[in-house]
N, C-alpha and C positions, 0 to 999 in steps of 0.2 A: 287098578287094572294092570295085570302083569305084562301083557303084550302092548306094544305101542302102536298108536295110530300115525300113519304117514300118508303122504300124497305124492303122486307122480303124474306127469302129463299123460292124458289119454293118447294111446297109440293105435294105429290101424289094427294091430293084432288083438286089441281089446274089443273090437266091434262084435264078434260072436258072443263074448261074455256079456256085453251090454245088451245084446239082443235077448239073451236068456233072462237077464234081470228084468227087462221091460215086460217080458211075458209073465213073470211071476205075479200071481194074483194080488199080493200085498203091495206091489209097485204099480201094476197096471191100473188099479183103481184111481190112483192119484197122478199118474204120469202117462196119460193115454196118447201115446204117439206111435206111429208106425215103427215096428221093431224088426222088420226084415232087413237083411244086410244092405241091400241096395238103398233103402230109405235112410238107414243110419249113415252110410257112406255119403249120401247127398247132404244130410243135415250136418254131419260133423266134419266133412271133407274140408270146408273152408277153415275150420279151427285147426285141423291137422296140418293144413298147408300154410298156416300163419296169416291168412288173409282176413280172418274174423278175429277181433281182439278178445272175444270171450275165452277165458281160461278154463278148460275142462280137465279135471283130474280124476284119477282113480283113487279111491280111498283104500288104503291097505291096513290090515291088522297083522302085525308081526310079519310083514312082507307079503301077505296073501291078499289078493284083491277081494274087497267085500262090498264096494259101492262106488258111487259117482258123486262128485261135487263140482260145481262150476261157479265162477264169479264173472261179473261184467260191470263195468263202470256205466253209470247212467249217461255220462257224457257221450258214450259210444252208442247209446240206444235211445234216441229222442222219442221214439214211439212209446217206450216204456215209461219215460218221464211223464208223458201225456196221460198214459193209462193210470198212473198213480197220483195224478194231480189232486184228485178228490181226497186222497189220504193225507195231503199236506207234507209229503216227504221232500227232503232237500234235493235239489238238482245235482249237488256234488256228492251223491251217494253211490254205493255199489250194491248190487243185488247178488244173492246166491240162491242156488237150487241144489238139492241133494237127494240121494236115495241110498238106502242100505239094500243091496240087491239080494242078499242071502237071508231068507225069511227066518231061519233058525237063530240069526244074530240080532233080530229086532227085540226091543224091550230090555236091552242090557246096558243102555246108556252110551252105546257106541255112536249113535247119531249126535248126541250132545257133545261128546268128546271130539268128533270130527268137525262139527260146526265151530266149536271153540278154537280148535287149532287152526282151522282155515281162516276164521275171522282175524286171529292174531297175525297170520301171514298177510292178510289183506291190509291191515293197518301199516305194516312195514313196507309193503310193495307200493301202496298208493297213499302217500302222506297227505294228498289233497282231499281225500275222501273223508267226509264228516260223519257218515253213518253207513251202516249196512242195513239193507231193507229186504224183507222176505214176505211174499204173499203166500198164504196157506189156505186151502179150502177149509171152511168152518168145520166140516165133518171130520177133518183129518186131525183128530185130537192128539195122536202120538207125535205128529210133526210139530204142532204148535206148543206142546208141552216140552219137547226137546229144546225149542228156541227159548222158552221161558226159563228153563234150567240154566241156560248160558247167560241169561240176563236181558234178553230181548223183551221189549214191552209192546203190548198191542196198542196201536195208535188209530186204528180204523177198522170198521167192518162194513162190508157192502159188496156190490157187484162191480167188478172192474170192467172198464171199456177195453177189452182185449180179445183178440181172435185166437189166442192159444187155448186149446181144449183143456189144458190143466188148470186154467183160470176160470172155467165155467162155474156158474152158481155164485153163492156167497163166499167171500173170502175175508180172512183176517189179514191185516197188514201189520207186520212186526218190525220194529226199528231198534237198533242198538247204536247209540251214539259213540263216537270215538272217545275213549277215555282221555281225560286231561292228564298230561304228564306232571 
């Protein structure tokens, strides 16, 4: 891949772009959240203000924004630990969520490249994290194939006890254990 993948923190100026990405049919199907600017400001305002420990970043390809990726430690999200209890995930894990916002860039391996780079940064940033965990709707084959290309393994399939609309229905839970040094 000639152009490099990079990450930068989400900024308020990115909300209109995020709104457009969330409206794109290839994203909306899997990330069904309100995409108007007021809703995005309410949802991401605490992240932007530094009062929510979730780290939300814009994925860049050659310096151009193409998507969104976020990480959160389970220790900061006890409800999520409870939702994933049936999957047997470790409590000292981190979760990630991601999207490629530009439809013409899907299917090119950019999602896998972004996931791999972001996970590598996660290992460095959080030495206490034993694994990275991702839940993906069963029907979202592109997403779970991207995880598998990075080395994630499926550890559970079922219905999560979550009120997040993106978790509706059957999900696969994928886990990537921290590599041993």
